[in-house]
C-alpha positions as CSV (number, residue, x, y, z in Angstrom):
1,M,149.5,187.7,162.9
2,P,151.4,185.7,160.2
3,D,154.4,186.4,158.5
4,L,153.5,185.9,155.0
5,S,149.9,187.3,153.6
6,I,148.1,185.2,150.7
7,K,145.7,187.0,148.2
8,L,142.7,185.1,146.6
9,G,142.1,187.1,143.5
10,S,140.6,186.4,139.4
11,E,140.2,189.2,136.3
12,R,137.0,189.3,137.1
13,N,134.3,187.5,139.4
14,T,131.9,186.2,137.2
15,Y,132.3,183.1,135.1
16,S,129.6,180.0,133.7
17,R,129.7,176.9,135.5
18,T,131.2,175.3,132.6
19,E,134.5,178.0,131.4
20,V,137.9,177.5,132.9
21,I,138.7,180.0,136.0
22,Q,141.7,181.2,136.5
23,L,142.1,182.1,139.7
24,N,145.2,183.9,141.1
25,V,147.3,183.0,144.3
26,T,149.9,186.3,146.1
27,F,152.1,185.7,148.5
28,T,153.6,188.3,150.3
29,N,156.6,188.3,152.7
30,L,155.4,190.8,155.3
31,T,158.6,190.3,157.5
32,E,161.8,192.5,157.1
33,H,164.2,189.7,156.0
34,T,164.8,187.4,152.9
35,S,162.8,184.4,153.8
36,S,162.0,181.2,151.4
37,I,158.6,179.7,151.0
38,T,157.3,176.5,149.4
39,L,155.0,176.8,146.3
40,P,153.2,173.5,144.8
41,G,155.0,173.2,142.0
42,T,154.8,170.1,139.6
43,K,154.3,167.5,143.1
44,N,151.3,165.3,142.1
45,A,150.9,162.8,145.3
46,G,150.1,163.4,148.3
47,K,148.3,166.2,150.3
48,R,147.3,169.3,148.2
49,M,149.7,172.8,149.6
50,L,146.5,174.8,148.5
51,Y,143.3,173.7,148.8
52,L,139.7,175.9,147.7
53,A,137.1,176.7,150.4
54,Y,133.1,177.1,149.2
55,Y,131.1,179.6,151.7
56,V,127.6,181.4,151.1
57,A,126.9,184.7,153.3
58,D,123.1,185.0,154.9
59,S,121.9,188.5,154.7
60,N,123.1,188.9,158.3
61,D,127.2,188.3,156.5
62,F,127.2,185.0,158.1
63,Y,129.4,182.4,156.4
64,T,128.2,178.7,156.0
65,N,131.0,176.4,154.3
66,I,128.8,174.9,151.7
67,H,132.2,172.7,150.0
68,T,136.2,172.0,151.1
69,E,138.8,170.1,148.8
70,S,139.8,167.3,149.9
71,R,143.5,167.5,150.5
72,E,144.0,164.1,148.6
73,M,145.8,164.2,145.4
74,N,144.9,162.0,142.5
75,M,146.6,162.7,139.7
76,D,149.3,161.2,137.0
77,T,152.0,160.0,139.1
78,S,154.1,158.5,135.8
79,I,156.4,161.4,136.0
80,L,158.0,162.1,139.7
81,G,156.7,165.9,140.6
82,Q,158.4,168.5,143.4
83,V,157.1,170.9,144.9
84,Y,159.3,174.4,144.5
85,W,161.0,176.8,146.8
86,K,161.0,180.0,146.5
87,N,163.1,183.2,148.1
88,L,161.2,186.3,149.1
89,D,163.1,189.3,149.9
90,A,160.9,191.6,152.4
91,H,157.7,193.0,151.4
92,K,158.0,191.6,147.6
93,S,155.8,189.3,146.2
94,V,154.9,186.3,144.2
95,S,152.0,184.9,142.1
96,I,150.6,181.6,140.9
97,P,147.9,180.9,139.1
98,L,144.9,178.2,139.6
99,F,142.8,176.6,137.2
100,L,139.2,175.5,138.0
101,N,137.7,173.0,135.2
102,D,140.3,172.4,133.2
103,T,139.6,168.9,132.6
104,N,142.1,168.3,129.9
105,N,144.8,169.4,132.5
106,F,143.4,168.0,135.7
107,R,145.7,165.0,136.2
108,T,148.5,166.1,134.7
109,K,149.5,170.0,136.4
110,N,149.1,170.9,139.6
111,A,148.0,174.2,139.2
112,A,144.8,172.4,136.9
113,H,144.2,170.1,139.8
114,H,141.2,171.7,140.9
115,A,137.4,171.2,140.1
116,L,134.6,173.9,140.5
117,P,132.0,172.0,142.8
118,N,128.7,171.0,141.4
119,L,126.6,174.5,142.3
120,P,124.1,176.2,141.3
121,N,124.2,179.5,139.9
122,G,124.8,182.5,142.4
123,T,127.0,184.3,144.5
124,Y,130.1,182.4,146.5
125,K,132.8,183.3,148.5
126,V,136.3,181.2,148.0
127,V,139.2,181.0,150.1
128,V,142.4,179.3,149.5
129,W,144.3,177.5,152.5
130,Y,148.0,177.4,152.7
131,A,149.4,174.0,153.9
132,P,152.8,173.7,153.9
133,F,153.7,171.7,157.0
134,D,154.1,168.1,155.2
135,E,156.1,168.9,153.0
136,P,159.5,167.6,154.0
137,Y,162.2,170.5,155.6
138,V,159.9,173.2,155.5
139,D,161.1,173.0,159.3
140,Y,163.9,175.1,158.0
141,I,161.9,178.0,156.5
142,F,159.2,178.0,158.6
143,G,158.2,178.2,161.8
144,K,154.9,177.1,163.3
145,I,152.9,179.5,165.7
146,N,150.5,177.5,168.5
147,P,146.7,178.4,168.8
148,F,148.3,180.6,171.1
149,R,150.0,182.5,168.6
150,D,153.3,181.4,170.0
151,S,156.0,179.4,168.5
152,D,158.4,176.9,170.7
153,D,161.5,179.0,169.5
154,D,159.9,182.6,170.6
155,F,160.3,183.9,167.1
156,S,164.1,184.4,167.5
157,T,165.1,183.4,163.7
158,H,164.6,184.7,160.4
159,K,161.2,181.8,159.1
160,I,158.1,182.8,158.4
161,Y,156.2,181.9,161.2
162,L,153.0,180.4,160.3
163,E,149.8,178.8,161.9
164,E,149.4,175.0,160.4
165,Q,147.5,175.9,157.7
166,T,146.9,180.2,156.7
167,A,144.0,181.2,154.9
168,S,143.6,183.9,152.5
169,N,141.1,186.2,152.0
170,Y,137.5,185.7,150.8
171,F,137.7,186.0,147.0
172,E,133.3,186.5,145.7
173,L,132.7,184.2,142.7
174,I,129.5,184.4,141.3
175,L,128.1,182.1,139.1
176,T,125.7,182.4,136.2
177,D,124.8,181.8,132.9
178,N,125.6,185.4,131.4
179,P,129.4,185.9,132.5
180,K,130.9,189.2,131.1
181,I,133.7,188.6,129.8
182,P,136.0,192.1,128.8
183,K,137.5,192.4,125.9
184,W,141.1,192.2,125.5
185,I,142.3,195.9,124.8
186,S,145.3,196.1,122.1
187,T,148.7,197.2,123.9
188,S,152.0,198.7,122.2
189,H,153.2,194.9,123.3
190,C,150.5,193.1,122.0
191,P,148.5,195.0,119.3
192,K,145.3,193.7,117.1
193,N,147.7,191.8,114.9
194,C,150.2,190.4,117.6
195,K,152.3,187.8,115.6
196,L,153.2,186.1,119.2
197,C,149.7,185.6,119.9
198,K,148.9,184.7,116.1
199,A,151.1,182.3,116.3
200,S,149.4,180.3,119.5
201,D,146.1,180.8,118.4
202,N,147.3,178.5,115.8
203,S,149.5,176.2,117.9
204,H,152.9,176.9,116.3
205,W,154.7,176.6,118.7
206,S,158.3,176.4,116.3
207,K,157.4,180.3,115.5
208,V,156.2,181.2,119.2
209,K,159.5,180.4,119.6
210,K,161.5,182.2,117.1
211,I,159.2,185.2,118.1
212,I,160.6,185.0,121.6
213,S,164.1,184.2,120.7
214,K,163.9,187.8,118.9
215,Q,163.0,189.8,121.5
216,T,165.9,188.1,123.9
217,D,168.9,189.9,124.7
218,H,171.1,188.3,122.4
219,T,170.1,185.2,120.0
220,S,174.3,185.6,118.7
221,K,177.3,185.0,120.9
222,Y,178.6,187.9,118.2
223,K,176.1,189.4,116.6
224,K,174.0,192.0,119.0
225,E,171.0,193.3,117.3
226,K,168.5,195.8,119.4
227,T,165.9,193.8,121.0
228,D,163.0,194.1,123.5
229,T,160.3,192.3,125.7
230,S,157.7,192.3,124.9
231,W,156.9,188.5,125.2
232,C,157.3,188.8,128.6
233,Q,154.4,192.1,128.8
234,P,151.1,190.8,129.2
235,H,149.3,189.3,126.2
236,R,146.0,187.9,125.1
237,N,147.2,184.3,125.1
238,I,149.8,184.4,128.2
239,V,148.3,183.6,131.0
240,W,151.2,183.1,133.5
241,I,155.2,183.7,133.4
242,S,156.8,182.1,136.5
243,P,159.8,184.3,137.6
244,P,163.3,182.5,137.0
245,P,164.8,180.2,139.6
246,D,166.6,181.5,142.5
247,A,170.2,180.6,141.6
248,I,171.9,179.0,139.2
249,L,175.4,177.5,138.4
250,S,177.9,180.5,138.8
251,S,180.8,179.1,136.1
252,L,179.1,180.0,132.5
253,P,177.9,179.2,130.4
254,A,174.9,178.1,132.7
255,Y,171.5,177.7,132.2
256,T,168.0,179.3,133.4
257,Q,164.5,178.5,132.7
258,N,160.7,180.2,132.8
259,S,157.4,178.1,133.2
260,I,154.9,180.0,131.2
261,I,151.4,179.0,130.1
262,F,149.5,179.6,127.1
263,R,145.5,179.8,125.8
264,N,144.0,179.3,123.0
265,Q,140.4,177.6,121.6
266,K,142.4,174.2,122.2
267,G,143.1,174.6,125.9
268,Y,145.7,175.2,128.5
269,H,149.4,174.8,127.1
270,Y,151.7,174.6,129.5
271,F,155.8,175.2,128.4
272,F,159.7,175.1,129.6
273,I,161.4,177.9,128.0
274,T,164.9,177.7,128.6
275,W,167.9,180.1,128.6
276,Q,171.5,179.7,127.9
277,L,173.6,182.3,130.0
278,G,177.0,183.3,129.0
279,R,180.0,185.9,128.6
280,I,181.9,187.3,125.7
281,Y,185.8,188.3,126.3
282,R,187.3,191.0,124.1
283,F,190.5,189.4,124.2
284,R,189.4,185.5,123.6
285,T,187.7,187.0,120.3
286,I,191.2,188.1,118.7
287,A,191.6,184.8,116.2
288,V,187.5,185.4,115.5
289,K,188.2,189.3,114.2
290,I,191.4,188.0,112.3
291,F,189.1,185.2,110.9
292,Y,186.3,187.2,109.7
293,A,188.7,189.9,108.5
294,T,190.5,187.6,106.4
295,S,187.3,186.4,104.6
296,H,185.9,189.7,104.1
297,L,182.5,188.6,106.4
298,N,180.0,191.0,107.2
299,L,179.9,189.9,111.0
300,S,179.5,192.3,114.3
301,I,182.5,191.7,117.2
302,T,182.1,193.1,119.9
303,S,185.0,195.0,121.6
304,N,184.4,194.3,125.2
305,N,183.2,192.2,127.3
306,S,179.7,191.6,127.3
307,N,177.2,188.8,128.2
308,Y,174.8,187.5,126.1
309,K,171.1,185.4,126.6
310,K,170.0,182.6,124.2
311,L,166.9,181.1,123.9
312,T,167.9,177.0,123.6
313,A,164.5,175.1,123.7
314,L,160.7,175.6,124.4
315,K,159.5,172.4,125.2
316,L,155.8,171.1,125.8
317,T,155.9,170.3,130.0
318,P,154.9,166.6,130.4
């Protein structure tokens, strides 16, 4: 049995042939130790790391392959892309999206570089294949299992052991002219009048940045307000938020980032959010305290060492 579980799913099974279809791929580390895996990231040349295969099943539950994506990529390479490495603790998971029919982003975004084949309406079984061994340096994190289920090193390392290509489960995809589209159910984080979704509906990205900034730990090094994390909870117009990097510079201030994908009537929009991380030291603010005391400005100054996190940029991904 491979050390990595791959699950293919979606928020629903029924779609029309013309709408954008979001599939979610979840990787789970089945070992008892922390290991790394590779993810497609912004890779835009060479062979696909993830590719889809479509099947039909007959009454005897016999599956026939009717289409498999070509592994050769045909993307815009004016900006060099790269694969991502992700650390996974034992039995922990990470999910990434794949989009079918997103023609606006097909040649520029790896996640959208998948086209629904020309299939008639019907029920199909879809598998995603994971093929990481074409990437450089993967021998440091993966061990290859041969057809006899053996490895060259007798499984003596803390690598993740896989076959050359690993398949997910079969996801049932139903294509129809009348798909059942569930309505968004309002939540405390995303009510009917959600400001974040309304701003993204209108592509007011500066407003989106302000809203997320207000819901960040501390928007100022000195003035600390009560905040929440509503922006990173499920929202009607946010289809995916990446986990943060596994490591950042140990010296402060440092920077970290998330990728985030918004959806509105104009399509799917890919952004990077950049955060500055720092630490406020009590005794280093004495001069600041004296200055504000003498100027009679009403500004709260920390009396203890504390951390801060500040949103510095929300930018469209090239």
